[in-house]
N, C-alpha and C positions, 0 to 999 in steps of 0.2 A: 408836220412841228417837227423841227430837229431837236436832234437829245448826241450828249458826249456819248465820242465810242467804246468808254470799256463799264461803264455803270450804267448808261442811258436815264442820266439826269436833261430833264426839257430844259431848255434853253429858251430864253424869252425875245421874241420880238422887239423890230421898232413897234411901240408906241404901244406894248400889248395888254389889252382888256384883262382885269383882273389878274394882272402877275404874281401876289400875293399869294395867289392860291399855287399856284406853277412853282415857287421859291417853296412856300411850306412843305408841297410836298416832295421836292428834292430833298428838300430838310431831316424829312422826315425817312426818305429811301440813304442816304447818309451816316444818320441815328444811327438804320437797323445794323450797316455791315462796316461804317468804320472804326478800328479798334471793336476788331467782331468777338465777343464775350459769348458762347452759349452755353445755355443750362447743364444740356445733354445732349448724347449723338445717338444714343440709345433703344430713341422711343420710336415706333410704329404707329403710335393712336396719339391721335392729337389730346398733349393737356388740358386743364382749364384753363383760360386767358388771364394773360399776368401782363400788363399793360410795360412793352418793349421785351419779355421775354424772348429771347431768338434759342434756338434748337435748329441739328443737323438732323435732318430727319436719317433715319436709318432701313436697312432693308436694303430688297436689292430685287427687279421683275416681279414691282407689286405687290410690296409686303408691305408700303405702307395703307391705312385704312382712314374712312373720313375724308374730311376738309383737309388730308393730308397725303392720298390718295395718288400715285402717282408724282411726288416730288422728293422720288427717295434722294438722297443726298441734295439737296437744296437745302439754306437756309431759309430756316421760316423763324417769323417775327409776326408778333401778337401786336397790332393795333387796336384799339378802339374797338375790342370785340372782334374784329377780322386778322386774318392769317395773310399775311405779303409774305410770297416766294421770292426767294434768289436765286440763279443757275451759279453754281459758282466755276471761275476759269479757274484754269493749271493756276499754282502758285499762290491763290487762297491759304488763310490761317485761320484757326480761331483755337481763342483756347476755350477750352471744352472745364468748366469750371469744377464740375465735382469727379474729374480724375484729376486736376490740375496739371494739365499736358496741353502739351499746344502740340496743333493738328495742320497738315498741309493738304490742300487737294493736289490730287496727279491723277491724272486721266490715265486711262490703259482697258484694258479685257479685261475683267472689269474694270469702271475706274471706282476710285475708292478715295476717301481721307485719311490719312495714314499719319501715324506722331513723328513727328520731325526727324529726322535722321533714320526711317526706317525704310524700308523697299515695300511696295506694293506687291502682294505676289509675282505680276507677269513684269514687275523690273527687275526683282529679282530674278525671275527663269532669264532672262535679257541679259541680265549681265554676269551668269554664270556661263551662258550659252558662247557669250566671246572669248570668256575665258577659255572651255574646254571644246578648243576647233580642233573639226578632224586632221587625223594624223597619217602616216603611212600604215603605223599599228594599230590607230584606234580608234571607231568611228561611231560616232553620236547619235543617238536617238532622241530629242526631248520632243517627239509626240504625246499629248495628254497632260501636259504637263510633271513630266518625269521623267529624270534622268537614267538611259539604258549604254553602256557602251559595250561595242560590240568588238572583236579582234579583226583584221583587215587583212592581214598580211601570214606568213607562216613563219618557220622559226630564222630569223635571220643569217647570213653567212656571210664571215669574214676570214680572212687572209693573215696571218703571222707566216714573214720570208724570212728571217734572224733566227737565231739560234736559242735564242734565249724568247719568252715571254713571261712578264708580267702579268699576273691575274689582277684586274682591274674594273670597275665598275658595266662600264660596258659591255667586257666579256657577260655577261647576266643574261641569259634567253638566245644563248647566239653559240651557232657549231662555229670554229675557228680554226681555218682549216692552215695547218704547219706544214709552210712545202719545202722548205732546205733539204739536202738530203744527207745532212751529216745528222738530221731530227732537230728535238727541239726541248728543250728545258720548261718546265711550267714552274712559277717563282709562285707560292705563298704569300702572301704576306702577313703578318699578325695584325689583330686590329689595333694597336695601337698605332700603327705605321698604317694601318688604309681600312676604316669602319663599315666593311660591307655589311649589310644587313642581312639576316638571320632567313634563310630560303634563300639565298642566292646560289643558280645553280646556273653552269658551262659547262660546254659539249666543245671537246678537241679531237683531231684527229690527225694524225701521223701520215701525212701524205705518204712520203717519200720515204721517211725515217721513225726512229723513233722516239715517244713521246716518255720523256722521266719528270720527275718533281722532285722539286726544290722545298725546302723548309725548313725552320728554325724559329722554335717556340707556340708552335700550333701541333694539334694533336689528328693525327690523318687516321682515320674509321677506313678498313678495306679488308676484301673477303680475305681469311685465314689462308696461311701457305701459298702466298702471293704475293710479290715487290710492286715496287712502288712505278713501274716503268710497262711500258705496252709490249710485246708478245714477239709482236715483227710486225713491219712497216705499214701502214693504213691501219693501223687498229686503233680504237677508240676510247678517252677517259671521259668521265662524268664529275665534275667536280661540282659539291652541293656544301654548302657554309648550314652548319645546325645550331651552332653554337660562338661563344665570344673569341674562342677560340680553339676551333674543333670544325672540321671537313671530313664529309666521307668522301671518297674515293671506291669509283665501280668503273667497270669496263674491260675493256679487252688486255685484262694485266697477266703482265710473267707468272710464270708458276715458279714456285719455291724449288 
């Protein structure tokens, strides 16, 4: 006998005998699942029958018992002392009376009834995974439903060919090679000019010349009896921002 594709309602054939039986059964099915409002969604044991009462069977992996066994996440409707079960399709919605909340059925691994506007665990994992893509710097491991990040590259290297270099966010975690024969002046900005994060650290090397610092409005801490310049070509300077307008300077500093 033919049935509708979505709800499985039986259709009438020409000259159908006892057509009222089929029509009444179809009306009962529609009564059970149209304008779906369930009493509860957290029960695994069938409650006492109440004509027309509907429930979402709770539990997973065989947690439901009695007449509900094997019907986890199905809609159970009580009619004439028996239970009718309806397997939800993607997008089904049900108003849960005891919570005053609307839930939506979402397939997945595992499937679940989720409050409207919320993600299931599997959907949240997929959403985060689509955002946290692997890059040249970080590789993500999503196995086991957890997020783990692994650095996948060594220290980055950049080049500055000019005689001045303004310290910028892109220098963070980078070794910048200053290649001008006359050396390079490193210009440290105030926090008002450029709000670099606390903990910003950058390494600079004067490949063929000296490195010097230029700054106003910031404090630069360096070892005693040293100048703010390298002592010779090829020297390194490490700059670390430790407070709003305070920096630590270490490296091959020229002694006083």
